[in-house]
C-alpha positions in Angstrom: -35.8 36.6 120.0 -36.0 40.1 121.4 -39.2 42.1 121.9 -38.7 45.8 121.1 -41.3 48.4 122.2 -42.0 51.7 120.4 -45.0 53.6 121.8 -47.9 51.2 121.7 -46.2 48.9 119.2 -44.4 45.7 120.0 -41.8 44.2 117.6 -40.5 40.7 117.8 -36.9 40.5 116.4 -34.3 37.6 116.1 -31.2 38.4 118.1 -28.1 36.2 117.3 -25.5 34.9 119.8 -22.3 36.7 120.1 -19.3 35.7 118.0 -16.5 34.7 120.3 -12.8 34.6 119.4 -10.4 32.7 121.7 -6.7 33.6 122.1 -4.2 31.6 120.2 -2.9 28.6 122.0 -0.4 29.8 124.6 3.0 28.2 125.2 5.0 29.7 128.0 8.0 28.9 130.2 7.8 28.4 133.8 8.2 31.1 136.3 11.7 31.2 137.9 12.1 28.5 140.5 8.6 27.3 140.0 7.1 24.2 138.3 4.3 26.4 136.9 3.6 29.8 135.4 1.1 32.6 135.9 -0.6 33.0 132.5 -2.8 35.9 131.3 -5.4 35.4 128.6 -8.5 37.0 127.2 -11.1 36.1 124.7 -13.0 38.6 122.6 -16.5 38.7 121.1 -18.7 40.7 118.8 -22.5 41.1 119.3 -25.3 43.4 118.4 -25.9 43.9 122.1 -23.6 45.6 124.5 -22.5 44.1 127.8 -21.0 40.8 126.7 -19.4 38.9 129.6 -16.8 36.1 129.6 -16.3 33.0 131.7 -13.3 30.6 131.5 -13.3 27.0 132.7 -10.9 24.1 132.9 -13.4 21.3 132.9 -16.0 22.3 135.5 -13.7 24.6 137.3 -14.1 28.3 136.6 -10.8 30.2 136.4 -9.9 33.8 135.9 -7.0 35.5 134.1 -4.2 35.4 135.1 -4.2 31.8 136.2 -1.4 29.5 137.4 -0.8 26.6 135.1 1.5 23.7 136.1 4.3 22.4 133.9 3.1 19.6 131.8 0.8 18.7 128.9 -1.4 21.3 127.3 -4.4 22.4 129.3 -7.7 23.1 127.5 -9.5 26.2 128.5 -13.1 26.8 127.5 -14.1 30.4 127.1 -17.9 31.3 127.1 -19.2 34.7 126.0 -22.7 35.8 127.2 -24.6 38.8 125.9 -27.2 40.9 127.6 -30.1 38.8 126.5 -28.4 35.5 127.6 -27.1 34.3 124.3 -23.8 32.4 124.6 -21.0 31.3 122.5 -17.9 29.2 123.4 -14.4 28.4 122.1 -11.4 26.6 123.3 -7.7 27.3 123.5 -4.8 25.5 125.2 -2.2 26.7 127.6 1.1 24.8 127.8 3.7 25.6 130.4 7.1 24.2 129.6 10.0 23.7 132.1 12.8 25.9 130.6 14.9 26.1 133.8 18.0 23.9 133.8 18.9 21.8 136.8 21.7 22.6 139.1 24.1 19.6 139.6 26.9 19.2 142.2 29.9 17.0 141.2 32.2 15.0 143.4 35.8 14.1 142.8 36.7 10.4 142.8 39.9 8.2 142.8 40.3 5.0 140.9 43.1 2.5 140.9 44.9 1.5 137.6 46.1 -2.1 137.8 46.9 -2.6 134.1 43.5 -2.7 132.5 41.4 0.3 131.3 39.1 1.9 133.8 35.6 3.1 132.8 33.5 5.3 135.0 29.8 6.3 134.8 28.0 9.6 135.1 26.7 8.5 138.5 30.2 8.0 139.8 30.9 11.8 139.8 27.4 12.9 140.5 26.9 14.0 144.1 23.6 15.8 144.2 21.4 18.2 142.3 18.3 20.4 142.5 15.7 21.3 140.0 12.6 23.5 140.0 10.5 20.8 138.6 11.3 17.1 138.5 14.4 15.0 139.2 18.1 15.5 138.3 19.4 12.6 136.2 23.1 12.0 135.5 23.4 11.4 131.7 27.1 11.3 130.7 30.7 12.0 131.8 33.5 12.9 129.4 36.1 11.5 129.3 35.0 8.2 130.9 37.9 5.9 130.1 41.3 6.0 131.7 44.5 4.0 131.3 48.2 4.2 131.7 48.4 7.7 130.1 45.9 9.1 132.5 47.7 8.3 135.7 47.3 11.4 137.8 44.6 14.0 138.0 42.1 14.2 135.1 39.3 16.8 134.6 36.0 15.5 133.5 32.6 17.1 132.6 29.3 15.7 133.9 26.1 16.3 132.0 22.7 15.9 133.7 19.1 16.5 132.7 15.8 17.1 134.5 13.5 15.0 132.3 12.1 18.0 130.6 14.8 18.5 128.0 17.0 20.9 130.1 20.6 20.0 130.6 23.5 21.3 132.7 27.1 20.5 133.4 29.6 20.5 136.3 33.2 19.5 136.5 35.0 16.9 138.6 38.4 15.5 139.0 39.2 11.8 138.5 42.5 10.8 140.1 44.0 7.6 138.7 46.6 6.0 140.9 49.2 3.6 139.6 48.6 0.4 141.4 50.1 -2.0 139.0 52.7 -4.5 140.4 55.2 -1.7 140.8 57.9 -2.2 139.9 57.4 -5.1 137.4 59.4 -8.2 138.0 60.0 -8.7 134.3 60.6 -5.9 131.8 61.2 -6.0 128.0 63.7 -4.0 126.0 63.6 -3.5 122.2 65.4 -0.8 120.4 62.4 -0.5 118.1 60.3 1.0 121.0 62.3 4.2 120.7 59.7 6.2 118.9 56.7 4.8 120.6 54.8 7.0 123.1 54.5 6.2 126.8 51.7 3.8 127.6 51.4 2.4 124.1 50.8 -1.4 124.3 53.3 -3.5 122.4 54.5 -7.0 121.7 58.0 -8.3 122.4 59.9 -8.4 120.2 58.1 -5.5 118.6 56.1 -6.4 115.5 53.9 -3.3 115.3 50.9 -5.0 116.8 49.1 -4.3 120.1 50.5 -6.5 122.8 50.4 -7.1 126.5 53.4 -4.9 127.4 53.2 -1.1 128.1 55.8 1.4 127.1 57.1 3.2 130.1 56.0 0.5 132.6 57.4 -2.9 131.5 58.6 -2.1 127.9 61.6 0.2 127.1 63.9 1.1 124.3 67.1 1.1 126.3 68.7 -1.4 128.6 69.3 1.2 131.3 65.7 2.2 131.3 64.7 -1.4 131.7 67.2 -1.9 134.6 65.9 1.2 136.3 62.3 0.1 136.1 62.5 -3.6 137.0 62.0 -4.8 140.6 65.0 -5.9 142.6 65.7 -9.5 141.7 63.8 -9.2 138.4 64.8 -9.9 134.8 65.4 -7.5 131.9 64.8 -9.3 128.6 66.5 -7.7 125.6 65.3 -8.3 122.0 67.8 -8.5 119.1 69.2 -5.1 118.1 72.0 -2.6 118.4 72.0 -0.8 121.7 74.3 2.2 121.9 74.7 2.6 125.6 77.7 3.4 127.8 78.0 3.0 131.6 74.9 0.9 132.1 74.6 1.1 135.9 73.4 -2.0 137.7 72.3 -0.8 141.1 70.0 -3.6 142.1 70.0 -7.4 142.0 69.0 -8.1 138.4 69.3 -10.5 135.5 70.1 -8.9 132.1 69.1 -11.5 129.6 69.7 -11.1 125.8 67.5 -12.9 123.3 70.6 -14.3 121.6 74.3 -13.8 121.8 74.8 -12.8 118.2 71.6 -10.8 118.0 71.9 -8.4 121.0 74.8 -6.1 120.6 75.8 -3.5 123.2 77.9 -0.7 121.6 79.4 2.4 123.2 77.5 5.6 123.2 80.5 7.8 123.9 84.2 7.8 123.1 86.4 6.4 125.8 89.4 8.3 127.1 91.6 5.3 126.6 93.2 5.9 130.0 95.0 3.0 131.8 92.7 3.3 134.8 89.4 1.7 135.8 87.3 4.8 136.1 89.4 7.8 135.2 87.2 10.1 133.1 86.2 10.2 130.4 85.3 6.5 130.8 83.0 4.4 128.7 82.2 1.1 130.3 79.5 -1.3 129.0 78.1 -2.6 132.4 79.0 -1.2 135.8 78.2 -3.6 138.7 77.0 -1.7 141.8 75.0 -4.4 143.7 75.1 -8.0 144.7 73.4 -10.8 142.7 73.7 -9.6 139.1 73.7 -11.8 136.1 74.5 -10.7 132.5 73.8 -13.3 129.9 73.5 -14.1 126.1 74.6 -10.9 124.4 77.6 -9.3 122.7 79.6 -6.3 124.1 81.6 -4.8 121.2 83.6 -1.6 121.6 83.8 -1.1 117.8 80.1 -1.6 117.1 79.1 2.1 117.1 80.8 3.2 113.8 79.8 6.8 114.3 82.3 7.2 117.1 85.9 8.2 116.6 88.6 5.6 117.2 88.3 2.0 118.3 87.9 0.0 121.5 85.5 2.6 123.0 84.6 0.4 126.0 87.2 0.6 128.8 85.8 -2.6 130.3 83.0 -4.9 129.3 81.8 -5.7 132.8 83.4 -3.9 135.8 82.5 -3.8 139.5 82.5 -0.3 141.0 85.1 -1.0 143.7 85.1 2.7 144.6 81.5 2.3 145.7 81.5 -1.0 147.6 82.4 -4.7 147.3 79.8 -7.0 145.6 79.1 -10.7 145.6 77.7 -13.1 143.1 78.2 -11.4 139.7 77.6 -13.9 137.0 78.5 -13.4 133.3 77.3 -16.2 131.1 77.3 -16.7 127.3 78.6 -13.2 126.5 80.9 -12.2 123.7 83.4 -9.5 124.4 85.1 -7.8 121.5 87.3 -4.8 121.0 87.6 -3.8 124.6 90.4 -1.3 125.5 91.5 -2.6 128.9 89.6 -5.5 130.5 86.8 -7.8 129.5 85.5 -8.7 133.0 87.0 -7.1 136.1 85.9 -8.2 139.5 87.7 -6.3 142.3 87.5 -6.3 146.0 89.5 -3.5 147.6 88.2 -3.7 151.2 89.3 -6.2 153.9 87.2 -9.1 152.7 87.0 -11.5 149.8 83.9 -11.3 147.6 82.5 -14.6 146.4 80.0 -16.4 144.2 81.3 -14.9 140.9 81.1 -16.7 137.6 82.4 -16.2 134.0 81.3 -19.1 131.9 80.8 -20.0 128.2 82.0 -16.5 127.1 84.3 -15.4 124.3 86.9 -12.7 124.4 88.5 -11.2 121.3 90.8 -8.2 121.0 90.7 -7.2 124.6 93.6 -5.3 126.2 95.8 -5.2 123.1 97.1 -1.6 123.3 100.8 -1.2 124.1 100.1 1.8 126.5 98.6 -0.6 129.0 100.6 -1.5 132.1 101.4 -5.1 133.1 98.3 -5.6 135.3 95.8 -4.0 132.9 95.3 -6.0 129.7 93.3 -9.1 130.8 90.3 -10.7 129.3 89.2 -11.8 132.8 90.6 -10.7 136.1 89.4 -11.6 139.6 91.1 -9.6 142.4 90.3 -10.8 145.9 87.2 -12.3 144.3 86.3 -16.0 144.4 84.3 -18.0 141.9 84.4 -20.0 138.7 85.9 -19.3 135.3 85.0 -22.0 132.9 84.5 -22.9 129.3 85.5 -19.5 127.9 87.3 -18.8 124.7 90.0 -16.1 124.7 91.7 -15.0 121.5 93.7 -12.1 120.3 93.9 -10.6 123.8 96.8 -9.0 125.6 96.6 -11.4 128.5 94.1 -14.2 129.4 93.0 -14.8 132.9 94.3 -12.9 136.0 93.9 -13.3 139.7 95.4 -11.7 142.8 94.8 -10.3 146.3 94.4 -6.6 147.0 94.8 -6.2 150.8 96.2 -8.2 153.7 97.6 -11.2 151.9 97.2 -14.1 152.7 93.9 -13.6 154.7 91.8 -12.5 151.7 93.1 -14.7 149.0 90.4 -15.8 146.6 89.4 -19.3 145.7 89.0 -19.9 141.9 87.9 -22.9 139.8 89.5 -22.3 136.4 88.3 -25.0 134.2 88.2 -25.9 130.5 89.1 -22.6 129.1 90.6 -22.1 125.6 93.3 -19.4 125.3 95.2 -18.7 122.1 96.5 -16.2 119.5 97.6 -13.6 122.2 98.2 -10.2 120.8 99.8 -7.0 122.2 100.7 -4.0 120.2 104.4 -3.6 120.1 106.8 -6.2 121.5 105.3 -7.0 124.9 104.9 -10.5 126.1 101.6 -12.1 127.1 100.5 -14.3 129.9 97.8 -17.0 129.5 97.0 -17.2 133.2 98.5 -14.9 135.7 97.3 -16.5 139.0 98.8 -14.6 141.9 97.5 -14.7 145.5 95.2 -17.7 145.2 94.0 -19.8 148.1 95.3 -23.4 148.0 91.8 -24.8 147.5 91.8 -23.4 144.0 91.8 -25.7 141.0 93.3 -25.0 137.5 92.3 -27.9 135.3 91.6 -28.9 131.7 92.6 -25.6 130.2 94.3 -25.2 126.8 96.8 -22.3 126.5 98.6 -21.6 123.3 101.2 -18.7 123.5 102.9 -19.4 120.1 101.6 -16.2 118.6 103.5 -13.8 121.0 106.4 -11.8 119.9 108.3 -11.9 123.2 108.7 -14.2 126.1 105.2 -15.4 127.0 104.1 -17.5 129.9 101.3 -20.1 129.7 100.4 -20.4 133.4 102.1 -18.7 136.3 101.3 -19.2 140.0 102.8 -17.2 142.9 102.1 -15.7 146.3 99.7 -18.6 147.1 97.9 -18.6 150.4 97.2 -21.4 152.8 94.3 -19.6 154.4 92.2 -22.4 152.8 93.2 -25.7 151.4 96.5 -27.6 151.4 97.8 -27.5 147.8 96.9 -25.8 144.5 95.9 -28.3 141.9 97.1 -27.7 138.4 95.9 -30.6 136.4 95.4 -31.8 132.8 96.2 -28.5 131.2 97.6 -28.4 127.7 100.2 -25.6 127.1 101.8 -24.9 123.7 104.7 -22.4 123.5 107.5 -21.3 121.3 110.7 -19.4 121.3 111.7 -18.4 124.8 108.2 -18.9 126.3 107.6 -20.6 129.7 104.9 -23.2 129.9 104.2 -23.4 133.7 105.8 -20.9 136.1 105.6 -21.8 139.8 106.8 -18.8 141.9 107.5 -18.1 145.6 105.3 -18.3 148.6 105.2 -14.7 149.8 106.7 -11.3 149.8 110.1 -10.9 151.4 110.8 -14.6 151.9 112.7 -17.4 150.2 110.8 -20.0 152.1 109.7 -23.1 150.2 107.0 -22.5 147.7 103.5 -23.2 149.0 102.5 -26.6 147.6 101.4 -26.8 144.0 100.4 -30.2 142.7 101.0 -30.1 138.9 99.8 -33.4 137.5 98.8 -34.6 134.0 99.7 -31.4 132.3 101.0 -31.3 128.7 103.6 -28.8 127.5 104.5 -28.7 123.9 107.3 -26.4 122.6 107.4 -25.6 118.9 110.0 -23.9 116.7 113.4 -22.7 117.6 114.4 -21.1 120.9 115.3 -22.1 124.4 111.9 -22.3 126.0 111.1 -23.7 129.4 108.4 -26.3 130.1 108.1 -25.9 133.9 110.0 -23.2 135.9 110.0 -23.5 139.7 111.6 -20.5 141.4 111.6 -18.6 144.7 111.7 -15.3 142.7 
């Protein structure tokens, strides 16, 4: 109550408290670089007296406006209005300061090693440090975070961090993926069906469309040449069944080229051969060119007519040929391979330097329509020829070819004469365009420790004077006599079964010893043929 005076009169009157109004609840962002904010506020009041004053408290603590509030939950402020007679009124409002300033992260570049399985990184891997006005910097995510074969090299990634108050920020880093797989692989897989698959796709072998353990571009390829290029020296290239149109497959390391099956894997020419009577005169289309020691080719077919989109026929000059212009190579092995429709030679092993190469093998192969063209010179049309090259030729089938098996020296006879084991081969149905004669085995320049045994030679299909087996210019650099044993020769017309020639150039000396024992020579039809001819010519 209030006592009012007027002259000698006193009046007692009720005086109400002021009516206070608090500001609306305040929400404000932090001041830049601070974990707080300076907040201004003011309450208002109405009263029938003048001179209302205001006081603000946070709990028991008196504050004034502006006041610095920390980032965090809402703070309750109590406002009190007092009028001139001491009446009071209170109200409450809240002040909330939010952290609205993003953190500042610093990224770091990293390197990871790819060994064949996917690599996953975390946000913390590329987070180096960070600053924030209020709180901690927390790595949240990195994109991308998974790396495989396709990501070998430098990859850009984005790191996202937060500060625990809902603010996020990014920085960029580089993730370098190194290729630390067993490089190069010791076994690779070839399938023509891989041709449209992208690098790094995982496949089965043979391809069945499913995800498998092999990786395109690393140990899985669509071409034989790509597989040879990728495999480690001494490794194996496995080839699935299919048609492979490839010419001049270059074998520049020790390698085994292994087909899945002889009938199923077909190597066809990719280009038209120039059909020149020369090993490498261009344009030349060979199937395989040997340019290293220790090469094996096995269980496939080489067919010069298998690419029907090419003009002409016999578009392989040779099936397997050593690059004698480059160097001399040892231990080339050809096993269980079919050779068909080859212009000049099926297998050609040549040494042209002053040494004899060794360790070669042609076994369990077939040769059909090799060297049949009448344009070829005497030395050219052989299914198999070893020149100054030692090894074994065994269990092969030779049909419809110009000549069968050939051997000779190249330089400095008799020092570099080759040693050959020619065993259990079947030769028949010789064919040369025109009226040229054929030779089953033309064995010149052999060392005397060579053996020619248990072979079957049938020259009855020839249209001129054919020879079953001929030996000449033998060398006594090794051995004491050439053994020609248990061979079966069938001839007709004016053919010669076994022809034993002179010892050396420019001499009429006695023929170097040849022991011909247990051989059978059968002559059919009319004509004055010869079973065994021994001559110094």
